[in-house]
C-alpha positions as CSV (number, residue, x, y, z in Angstrom):
1,M,26.2,97.6,-50.5
2,D,25.0,97.5,-54.0
3,D,24.4,100.7,-56.1
4,K,20.6,100.6,-55.7
5,K,20.7,100.7,-51.9
6,K,23.3,103.5,-52.0
7,N,21.0,105.5,-54.4
8,D,18.0,104.9,-52.1
9,I,19.9,106.0,-49.0
10,E,21.1,109.2,-50.8
11,K,17.6,109.9,-52.0
12,N,16.1,109.5,-48.6
13,K,18.8,111.7,-47.1
14,E,18.1,114.5,-49.6
15,E,14.4,114.2,-48.9
16,F,14.9,114.4,-45.2
17,E,17.2,117.4,-45.5
18,S,14.8,119.2,-47.8
19,V,11.9,118.7,-45.4
20,C,14.0,119.9,-42.5
21,D,15.1,123.1,-44.3
22,K,11.5,124.3,-45.1
23,E,10.4,127.4,-43.3
24,V,6.9,128.7,-44.1
25,D,5.1,131.7,-42.5
26,G,7.3,131.7,-39.5
27,E,7.0,127.9,-39.1
28,N,10.2,125.8,-39.1
29,I,9.0,122.3,-39.9
30,E,11.4,119.6,-38.7
31,I,11.3,115.8,-38.4
32,C,11.9,114.4,-34.9
33,F,15.1,112.3,-35.0
34,I,13.5,109.7,-32.6
35,C,9.9,109.2,-33.7
36,H,10.2,110.8,-37.2
37,K,7.1,112.9,-36.6
38,K,6.9,116.3,-38.4
39,F,6.5,119.3,-36.1
40,D,7.1,123.0,-35.8
41,I,10.2,123.7,-33.8
42,N,9.2,127.4,-33.3
43,K,6.1,126.6,-31.3
44,D,6.2,127.5,-27.6
45,D,6.5,123.9,-26.3
46,E,9.2,121.4,-25.2
47,S,10.6,120.8,-28.6
48,Y,14.3,121.7,-29.1
49,Y,17.5,120.7,-30.9
50,R,19.4,118.0,-29.0
51,H,23.1,118.9,-28.9
52,G,22.2,121.8,-31.2
53,K,21.8,119.5,-34.2
54,Y,19.1,116.9,-33.7
55,P,15.4,118.1,-33.6
56,M,13.2,116.6,-30.9
57,C,9.4,117.0,-30.8
58,A,7.7,118.0,-27.7
59,Y,6.5,114.5,-26.9
60,C,10.0,112.9,-27.2
61,A,11.5,115.9,-25.3
62,E,9.2,115.4,-22.4
63,F,9.5,111.6,-22.4
64,Y,13.4,111.7,-22.6
65,G,13.6,114.9,-20.5
66,Y,15.5,113.2,-17.7
67,Y,18.5,112.8,-20.0
68,R,18.8,116.6,-20.4
């Protein structure tokens, strides 16, 4: 890969991590690792961390629930 692509990948990775680390007024905003939708992991719904690491929104958690 050329340097421009590597820099873009690193920039996107840093952006993704900064969005995932934000916690505002008791909300923990995450990005679903399947559909890339922003959601609050602290809501009382089906959202959870897959394997303790990958955030899944309620929609994807319900859809892929049979894998649990």
